[in-house]
N, C-alpha and C positions, 0 to 999 in steps of 0.2 A: 504494500500500500504506500503510495507516494505521500510525502509530506507537503501539506498545502503551502503555497507561496504567499507570504504576507507582503503586500505591496507597501512600500515606504511612501508616505505622503510628504511631498516637498513643502518647504516653508511658503513658497509662492502659492501653492494650492490651499494651504491653511489660510493665507491672507485673502484669497478669493472667497473662500467659504465664510470667513468673518464678514467680509463686505456683503455677501449675499444674505446672510442671516440678518444683518443690520437693515438692509433694504426691506426684507420681509416683515421685520418688526415695525419699521417706519410706516409701512402700508397699513398696518392695523389702525394707526391713529391718523394717517394721511399727512403727517408732518413730523418734524422732530430735528434732532441734531445729527442729521444724516451726513452733512459735509464733514463734520469732525470724525464720525465713525469711518468714513471712507478714507480720510487722510491718515488715520492712526492705525489702520488695520495691519500694515506691514510690521510696525513696531510691536503690536500685540502678538502677532504670529511668532516673531522671534522670541519674545519674552516667554510665552507659554509653551512653545514647542522647540526652542533652541537654547534655553537658558535656565528657567526656573525648575526647582524641585518641588513636587506636590503629588498628592494622591487623590485622583478624582473621586474615589469612593469614600474618602475621609477628608473633607475640606478643612477640618480643624486639626489635622495631624500636627503634633507639636514640632516635628522636624521640618516642616514646610518652609519654603521661602514665602514671604508676604508681599502682596501687590496692593498698594494703597492708591486708590483713585481720588486724587485731590479735586480734579475738575468733575464734580459729580454729574454734570449734564452730559458727560461722555459715557454715561452708564450703558447706553444702547450698544456702544462699541464693546465694552467689557462683557456685557451679557452675551454678545455674539461670540466672543472668545471663550467664555465659560461653557456655552453650548458645544462648541467645537472640541473643547477639552474633556467633555463628558462629565463636568461638574454639575451642570444643569441639564435636565431632560429636554429633548427637542420638542416634545409636545407642549411645553409651556410657552413656546415662542409666540404663539398667537394671543397670549394674555397680556402682552406688553402694554403698560400704561393703563390697564383696566382696573376696575374696582376689585379689591381683594387679591390682586396679582402679587407675586413675589418679585415682579420686575417693574418697579415704579420708574418714572421718567428721570428722576434724580436718584443716584445710588444710595441705598440704605442698608447698612450692615445688619440691622436687626431683621431684615426681610429675606435677604438673598444669600444662599450658600456661596462661598467664595468671595463675597464682597467684604473687605477687611475694615472699611471705614465708611461713615456717612459723609457725603461730600456736597452738601447744599451750599454752605457759605464758602466762597473761594478763598484760596490762600492758606488753607489749614493743613494740607497733606504733608508738606515737608516737615513742619514742626512735630506733627504726630509721628512721622517716620523716625525722627531723631529720638523720640521717647521709646519707640519700639526697638530701635537699634541698641539703645543703652540697656533696656531690659534684657534683650537676648544676650548681650555681652556678659551681663552680670550672672546669667544662668549658664554661661559657658557654651552657648549655642553657636554653631557654625553657619546658621541660616542667614541668607541675605534678606534685606528689606528693599523692595523696589517701590518707587513712587512716581506717578505721572502727574505733571501739572502743565498748564497752558501758558503761552506767552502773555496772555492777558493777566494772569496771576502775578506776573512780575511787577504789576502796579502796586501790589500789596506789601506792606512793610513786614508782615509775618514771614514772607518768603525769604527776605534778606536776613531776618533774625535766625531762621532755620539754617541758611547757608553758613552764617557765622558760627553758630553753635555746633553744627556738624563737624566743621573743620577743627574747632577747639577740642572736641572730644575725640578727634581722630577716628571717625566712624567709617572704617574700611569695610563694614558690612552694609553700607548704604549705597544703592545705585539709583540715581534720580534720572528722569527723562523730562525734558521740557519740549512741548510741541509748539514749534514756531510756524504757525500757519498765517500769521499776520492778519488775524481776523478776531474781533470781539464784538460784543453787542453794539457798541457805540461807533464802530468803524475799524479801520486798519490799526492794529495794535501799536505799530511804530509811530503812528500819528497821535494816538491817544496819550501815550507816555513812552517816549523813546528809551530803549534799553540797550542799544548798541554803543560800543563794541561789547557784545555779550560774553564772548569767550574770555577776553582779557579781564573783564570784571569778575567772572567766576573763578578764574585762576588767581586773581588777587585775593579772593576770599579763602584760598587754600584748598581748592578742589582739583582733582584730576579731570580734565575737560576734553571731550571729543565732540566735534561737530560734523554731522553727516547728513546726506540726503535721506530723510526719513521714509522715502518711498522706494529706496534701493535696498532690497532684501539683503544682498551680500554685504553692503556697507554697514547696515544695521547689525547684522550677525557678527561681523568683525568687531564692531564697537562693543557689543555685549561681551564677547569673549575677552577683549582687552580689559574691560571693567572688572570682570570676575577674576581674572588671572593676575591683576596688578599686584605686585609685591611692594606695596607702599601704604603706610598707615594714614590714609586720607580718604575722604568720601569721593565718589565718582559720579559724574553727570554726563549725560549724552544729550547734546542739543540737536534736535531732529527738525530739520527744515522740511515741511510737508506741504502738499497741495490740497486745499479744501475740495471735497468731492472727488478725490482721486479715483480714477477707474471708470467714471461716468462723465464723458466729455461735456454734455449739456448742463450738468450740475457744476462742473468745474468752472464753467464760463459765467455762471450767475453772479451778478455784482454783489448781491446781498445773500450770503449763504451761511450765516451764523446759525439761523434757525430757519429751516427750509419747509415751505408749504408746497407740496407736490400734487398736481392735478391727478385725478383718478387714473386717467389713461397713461400717465407718465411713468407709473411704477413698473409696468411691463417693459416700457422702453428702456428704463434704467437697468433692469435685469438683463435685457438683451444686449445693451451696450457693455455691461460688465462681462457677459459671456463672450462677446466678440473680442474684447481685450484679452481674455484668458486664452483664446484660440490663436491669437496673433503671434 
């Protein structure tokens, strides 16, 4: 009797599935933070399938790496990754944003397996991650804490307090990611509150910094590998330059895509565009 061949799923395929799951959830409500879900899918694919240690059947396993979603409105993207990882059952996808769902539009740790923090008020994830890292170190844990925040959150003083304190405590178990898509509710992030030169600022705060194209799977994977393997007692951050709506051209081109309202007939067009890009 021959041994069945188990097909290895590529990171690119994982990213495609995350994007597709996000679109299917968005269709349930007819709107949502779809642009962000599409732009951050490659980063989440690498995090969950190329870097993090976790057990899908036991989301609270003590030895797991933690993923803290600071920008809680990106929850639709994280849910899509949690479906793909087997932490959430696929049949719950159609409950997104509905009454009594475990998938509220903004991430809530008390509702959703695999959601490590509630992220309604922006700018909190990095400081919470600092506390988690300190706690893990005091327990002798080798686990990493990952936290994702947006460029809009760089407006918040708490982010810079977190940057300073993480370097002070030499938190080499902390890997942060900042999604630089140059879009927030009030307009382009760089016009609302300029944060460049970002790499130089982060380095001045004592962090190991890498800046990559956040929609280049290979570049993102190399950055995660470098961050995990760095032999230096300092926190690590990956600045990810991404494109809002990535993978669906007509959504990429929308001038205002922070919160997207999609016409009923456009959801199928979006799925078809995503599939066409997959086949290209």
